[in-house]
C-alpha positions, 0 to 999 in steps of 0.5 A: 499500499505504499506509493507504486511507481510507472503508474499511467492512470490520472490520480485523486489526491486527498490531503489528509491531516486526522482531522474529521473534516479529512475525514469527510473529505476521503469519504466523499471522493470514495462516494463521487471519485471511486474510477481512479487511482488515489494518493493519500497525501499527509503533509508535516513540518520538519524541525527546521521549518518549525524553528523558523516559525516558532524560534522561541520554542527552539528548546523544546525541539530536537531529533527525537523530535522530528523523527516522532513528527514523522512517524506520526505523519506516516501513520496518519497517511496509513491511517487515510489510506485505510480509511480511503479503501473503507470507504470504497476507493480501491487502487489507494497509496499514501505518502507522509511528505515534509512541508518545507514552505507551507502545507498548501504548497506542499500539496500543490506540488505533489499535485504536480510531480503526479500530475492529479486529475483532480485534488480532494481536500477538508475544509476546516470552516473558519469563518470570518477574521479567524480565517483571515489571520489563520488563512486556509490550507483549503482555499490557498490549494484552490486558488494555487492549484492549476488543475481541479480542486474538491473542497468538501465542507465540514460535516453538519453536526446533528 
Protein backbone atom coordinates (compact mmCIF):
# COMPACT_ATOMS: atom_id res chain seq x y z
CA UNK A 1 0.00 0.00 0.00
CA UNK A 2 2.92 2.36 -0.49
CA UNK A 3 3.22 4.58 -3.51
CA UNK A 4 3.48 2.76 -6.81
CA UNK A 5 5.73 3.95 -9.59
CA UNK A 6 5.10 4.16 -13.31
CA UNK A 7 1.33 4.52 -12.89
CA UNK A 8 -0.06 6.19 -16.04
CA UNK A 9 -3.64 6.53 -14.76
CA UNK A 10 -4.83 9.89 -13.50
CA UNK A 11 -4.70 10.18 -9.73
CA UNK A 12 -7.02 11.68 -7.13
CA UNK A 13 -4.83 13.43 -4.53
CA UNK A 14 -6.52 13.54 -1.12
CA UNK A 15 -5.00 15.72 1.60
CA UNK A 16 -5.39 14.05 4.99
CA UNK A 17 -4.43 15.28 8.47
CA UNK A 18 -6.48 13.02 10.71
CA UNK A 19 -9.24 15.59 11.30
CA UNK A 20 -12.96 14.93 10.93
CA UNK A 21 -12.96 17.29 7.95
CA UNK A 22 -10.26 15.33 6.14
CA UNK A 23 -12.13 12.09 6.89
CA UNK A 24 -15.23 13.63 5.27
CA UNK A 25 -13.12 14.49 2.22
CA UNK A 26 -12.01 10.85 1.89
CA UNK A 27 -15.58 9.57 2.23
CA UNK A 28 -16.84 12.06 -0.37
CA UNK A 29 -14.07 11.13 -2.82
CA UNK A 30 -14.82 7.42 -2.35
CA UNK A 31 -18.50 7.97 -3.03
CA UNK A 32 -18.13 10.26 -6.05
CA UNK A 33 -14.66 9.77 -7.56
CA UNK A 34 -13.93 6.07 -7.11
CA UNK A 35 -12.95 5.24 -10.70
CA UNK A 36 -9.36 6.49 -10.43
CA UNK A 37 -6.33 5.63 -8.29
CA UNK A 38 -5.98 7.75 -5.14
CA UNK A 39 -2.90 9.10 -3.35
CA UNK A 40 -3.36 10.08 0.31
CA UNK A 41 -0.93 12.85 1.32
CA UNK A 42 -0.17 13.93 4.88
CA UNK A 43 2.12 16.96 5.15
CA UNK A 44 4.37 17.31 8.21
CA UNK A 45 6.71 20.08 9.38
CA UNK A 46 10.40 19.25 9.74
CA UNK A 47 12.33 20.63 12.70
CA UNK A 48 14.00 23.43 10.72
CA UNK A 49 10.66 24.70 9.43
CA UNK A 50 9.24 24.66 12.98
CA UNK A 51 12.28 26.57 14.27
CA UNK A 52 11.81 29.24 11.61
CA UNK A 53 8.13 29.62 12.50
CA UNK A 54 8.44 29.23 16.27
CA UNK A 55 11.95 30.36 17.33
CA UNK A 56 10.98 30.56 21.01
CA UNK A 57 10.18 26.83 20.99
CA UNK A 58 13.74 25.88 20.00
CA UNK A 59 14.53 24.46 23.43
CA UNK A 60 11.65 21.98 23.20
CA UNK A 61 12.59 20.63 19.75
CA UNK A 62 15.27 18.05 19.03
CA UNK A 63 15.99 15.30 16.49
CA UNK A 64 13.79 12.84 18.41
CA UNK A 65 10.93 15.32 18.03
CA UNK A 66 11.50 15.37 14.26
CA UNK A 67 11.58 11.56 14.05
CA UNK A 68 8.34 11.43 16.06
CA UNK A 69 6.70 14.02 13.78
CA UNK A 70 7.66 12.04 10.67
CA UNK A 71 6.45 8.78 12.23
CA UNK A 72 3.16 10.44 13.25
CA UNK A 73 2.67 11.83 9.73
CA UNK A 74 3.36 8.41 8.22
CA UNK A 75 0.86 6.89 10.66
CA UNK A 76 -1.76 9.50 9.63
CA UNK A 77 -1.13 8.86 5.94
CA UNK A 78 -1.51 5.09 6.41
CA UNK A 79 -4.65 5.62 8.50
CA UNK A 80 -6.07 7.80 5.72
CA UNK A 81 -5.29 5.15 3.10
CA UNK A 82 -7.01 2.49 5.20
CA UNK A 83 -10.04 4.76 5.60
CA UNK A 84 -10.09 5.37 1.84
CA UNK A 85 -10.08 1.62 1.16
CA UNK A 86 -12.79 1.03 3.78
CA UNK A 87 -14.82 3.82 2.12
CA UNK A 88 -14.67 2.08 -1.26
CA UNK A 89 -11.59 3.38 -3.08
CA UNK A 90 -9.70 0.41 -4.51
CA UNK A 91 -6.32 1.62 -5.79
CA UNK A 92 -4.94 3.63 -2.86
CA UNK A 93 -1.37 4.64 -2.05
CA UNK A 94 -0.12 6.99 0.64
CA UNK A 95 2.76 9.32 1.37
CA UNK A 96 3.90 11.52 4.25
CA UNK A 97 5.60 14.60 2.79
CA UNK A 98 7.81 17.11 4.60
CA UNK A 99 6.61 20.72 4.39
CA UNK A 100 9.55 22.94 3.50
CA UNK A 101 7.59 26.14 2.91
CA UNK A 102 3.85 25.84 3.54
CA UNK A 103 1.35 23.00 3.76
CA UNK A 104 -0.78 24.25 0.87
CA UNK A 105 2.26 24.63 -1.42
CA UNK A 106 3.43 21.11 -0.58
CA UNK A 107 -0.01 19.73 -1.50
CA UNK A 108 0.02 21.65 -4.81
CA UNK A 109 3.59 20.51 -5.55
CA UNK A 110 2.76 16.83 -4.93
CA UNK A 111 -0.37 17.17 -7.10
CA UNK A 112 1.84 18.59 -9.88
CA UNK A 113 4.42 15.83 -9.40
CA UNK A 114 1.86 13.04 -9.78
CA UNK A 115 -0.22 15.00 -12.32
CA UNK A 116 -3.33 14.55 -10.18
CA UNK A 117 -6.63 14.83 -12.04
CA UNK A 118 -8.21 16.45 -8.97
CA UNK A 119 -7.17 17.54 -5.47
CA UNK A 120 -9.62 16.73 -2.67
CA UNK A 121 -9.32 18.42 0.70
CA UNK A 122 -11.51 19.09 3.68
CA UNK A 123 -12.26 22.54 4.99
CA UNK A 124 -11.88 23.59 8.59
CA UNK A 125 -14.90 25.82 8.19
CA UNK A 126 -13.23 28.90 9.64
CA UNK A 127 -15.18 32.07 8.93
CA UNK A 128 -14.73 35.78 9.32
CA UNK A 129 -11.76 37.13 11.22
CA UNK A 130 -10.36 33.68 12.15
CA UNK A 131 -10.19 32.75 8.47
CA UNK A 132 -8.42 35.99 7.58
CA UNK A 133 -5.94 35.73 10.46
CA UNK A 134 -5.19 32.01 10.21
CA UNK A 135 -5.46 31.63 6.46
CA UNK A 136 -6.84 28.48 4.93
CA UNK A 137 -4.91 25.58 3.47
CA UNK A 138 -7.89 24.61 1.30
CA UNK A 139 -8.38 28.20 0.10
CA UNK A 140 -4.70 28.51 -0.86
CA UNK A 141 -4.76 25.13 -2.63
CA UNK A 142 -7.87 26.23 -4.55
CA UNK A 143 -6.26 29.47 -5.71
CA UNK A 144 -2.79 28.12 -6.52
CA UNK A 145 -3.43 24.68 -8.00
CA UNK A 146 -3.71 24.62 -11.76
CA UNK A 147 -6.06 21.65 -11.71
CA UNK A 148 -9.56 20.91 -10.44
CA UNK A 149 -9.84 21.19 -6.67
CA UNK A 150 -12.70 19.84 -4.59
CA UNK A 151 -13.14 21.29 -1.11
CA UNK A 152 -15.47 19.20 1.05
CA UNK A 153 -17.23 21.38 3.65
CA UNK A 154 -17.31 20.47 7.34
CA UNK A 155 -19.75 17.78 8.37
CA UNK A 156 -22.84 19.32 9.94
CA UNK A 157 -23.19 18.27 13.55
CA UNK A 158 -26.69 17.07 14.52
